[in-house]
N, C-alpha and C positions, 0 to 999 in steps of 0.2 A: 438545536432543529427547529423550523419554524413551524407555524399552527397548521400548515398544509402539508408538513413531513418534509420539506425540502432541507438539503445539508446546507448550512451556512459555513463558506470557506472563505478563509484568509488568505490572499496572495502575498508573496514576500519574496520579492525579487527586486534587485537595485537598477533593473532595466526597466523603462517604461514600455518601451517596444514589446518585452516579451512578457510582460504583465498583461498588456492589451490581447497579446494573442492568446495567452492562456485564460482570460476572461471570456474572448469570442468561443474558444473550445468548450468551456464549461456552461455558459449560459445557454448553449444549445441543446442541454439536456434540463428539463424542468425539474429535477430532482436536486439541481444545484443552483445556490445563491450567493453572490459574491457579496461577502458582507463587509470587506474592506479591502485596503491593500495597503503592504509596507514597504518602503524603499531603503530602509536601514536597520540595523539591528535594535536600534532606539525605537525607532516606530513599530516594529515588530513586536517588542516588548509590552509596548504600550498599549497598542491594539489589541494584541492578545487578551490583555486583561481588562480591557474595555469591553470589547466585541465578543468576547466569550464564544469564538468559532466553534463548530463542531469538526473542522477539518483544517490544517494549515499546510499550502502547498509552498514548500521551503526551498529555495535555492541555498546551497551551501556557502558560496564566495559572496560576503559583501566587502568589496575593497580589499583591505588588507583583514578584515573581521571572518571569523568562522563560526558560521551559523550554528554547527553542531554545540558550541558552548553555551548556547542559550537553550538548548532542549530541557535539561534538568528544571529550570525555572518556568519553562512554558507547562510541562507535564506535571507541575508539584501544585496543581489546584484541583479540585474537586470538580469531577466531571472533566478530566483534561481531554483536550483535543486530540484527534487522531493527527498523524504528521506523514505526509508524503515529500519526501526528498527529491528534488529536481535539479539534475546538475550536469554539468560537461564531462565529469569523472564517469567514465566507464569501465572501473578495475572492482575488482572483488574487496582490497583493502579499503577504498572508501565505502563501499557498500557494507561491509561487516563494521566498520565503524561506526557508519548511521545507524545501523539497529543496536549495535551495543549501547550507543547513546539514548535509543529510545524510541527511533523513528518506526513507522509503520510498514513504509514503502518506500521503495529506491526506484528512481526511472531516471534515464538519461534523455536529455532535452531533445535530442535529434529525434527521439521515438515518440515525443508527448502528442503529435498530431494523430498518433496510431494509438497509443496506449494510456494516456492520461485520464480518460474518462473509466477506462478498465481499472485502473490501478484505485480510483477515487471510490468506485462501486467495490473493489475488494477490500480494500481498509475499511471502509463503512460496514462492512457485513463480518468483521472482526477477523480478517484472517491478514496477513501481510502480503504485501506484493514485491516481487522482486524483477525488473527488467529480464524479458526473456532470453536476451543472449547472455546477460551474465548468470540466468539460473542454470542454464544449459553449461556454462565453463564449471560453475560451481558442483553440479553433477558429474561432471566429466573428471575433475579434481576429487571425486570422491566424499567431499567433506559434509553433503548433506546430513544431517543427524535429526534424532527424533526430537530432540530438545531445539532444536530450529523452527520445529512446526507448533504453531498455536492447538490448542485443545481441539478448537473447531476443524482445523485442517487435520489433524489425525483421526476424527471421527469420519469426515467426509472421505480420506483418502480410504481406510478400511472398509467402508460400504461399497465405495466405487469399485475397489479390489475385488470384492466379494460378490461383484456382479450386480449390485443394486443399480438402477436407473438413476436420474437425476431427481425424478419425481419421488421414486421410491426412498431415495436418500432423504428428500426434504420431509416426507411424511414421518420416516422414523426417527429423525432428530426433531420435528416440530418446529420446522423453520420453513421459510418461504423458497420456492423454486428459484426465485432470483440469487437468493443467498449462496443456495449451493452451487449455482452455475458461475457466481462471482468468485468463490473459494476455489472451485475446480479449475477457473482458468488462472489462478494466483499458484496453484499447485503444479500447473503445466510449466509455468515460467520459472518455479522454483526448484522442481525435479526434473528439468529439461526433457520432459517425454509429452505425446501428447495422444499415445494410445492407451488402451485398456490394459494391453499385456505390459506397456510401460510400468502402469501404476499399479499392476500385481507385483513386478519385479521390486518396484520402490518401496512397496508395503511389506514385502518378505524382508527387505534389507534392512528396514528401519526398524524390524520385530513386530509389526502391527498384525501380521499372518504367520501362523505355524509353519 
């Protein structure tokens, strides 16, 4: 993180046009600073070590290479970066593989214009982010489980389900309102619900409410 609090981001994608589009989306937010770019897995490894970014926006496919294979190395450092996977693969199997490998967010490229900044904000707030449509599929399939939520997500979900407002939740957890809003946005996608009643139902199903 820079002296002014901006998140230092490394863009990793083998297409120049895609990286240019991602850069344009992110620099529109003053909290984001592009620390560098990588167009190959070799560049990704080298620049992650050298630049020590706060967050990596990572495509899954680099030619014949699979970027998930690099995640253990990228995350095995002191103060490891957060990782948002940005991919063409809009299926739960790829999303689960990404989270199992250590990713913090999963977003399909066609939704980047609408969701990338939200995904970055959510993972930098300490929560996971899953593309909303995939989250809805996950919820419909009945696979959402308590151990799939971070501790912060569990805390926020429980308080919201108990009727706390965003501001009251932030005060209770001693975090910023923006953090609660980001975690709540992530929960909506993960749980496939946008209503308080849906939050209550999910909290009960996950054992957070009696």
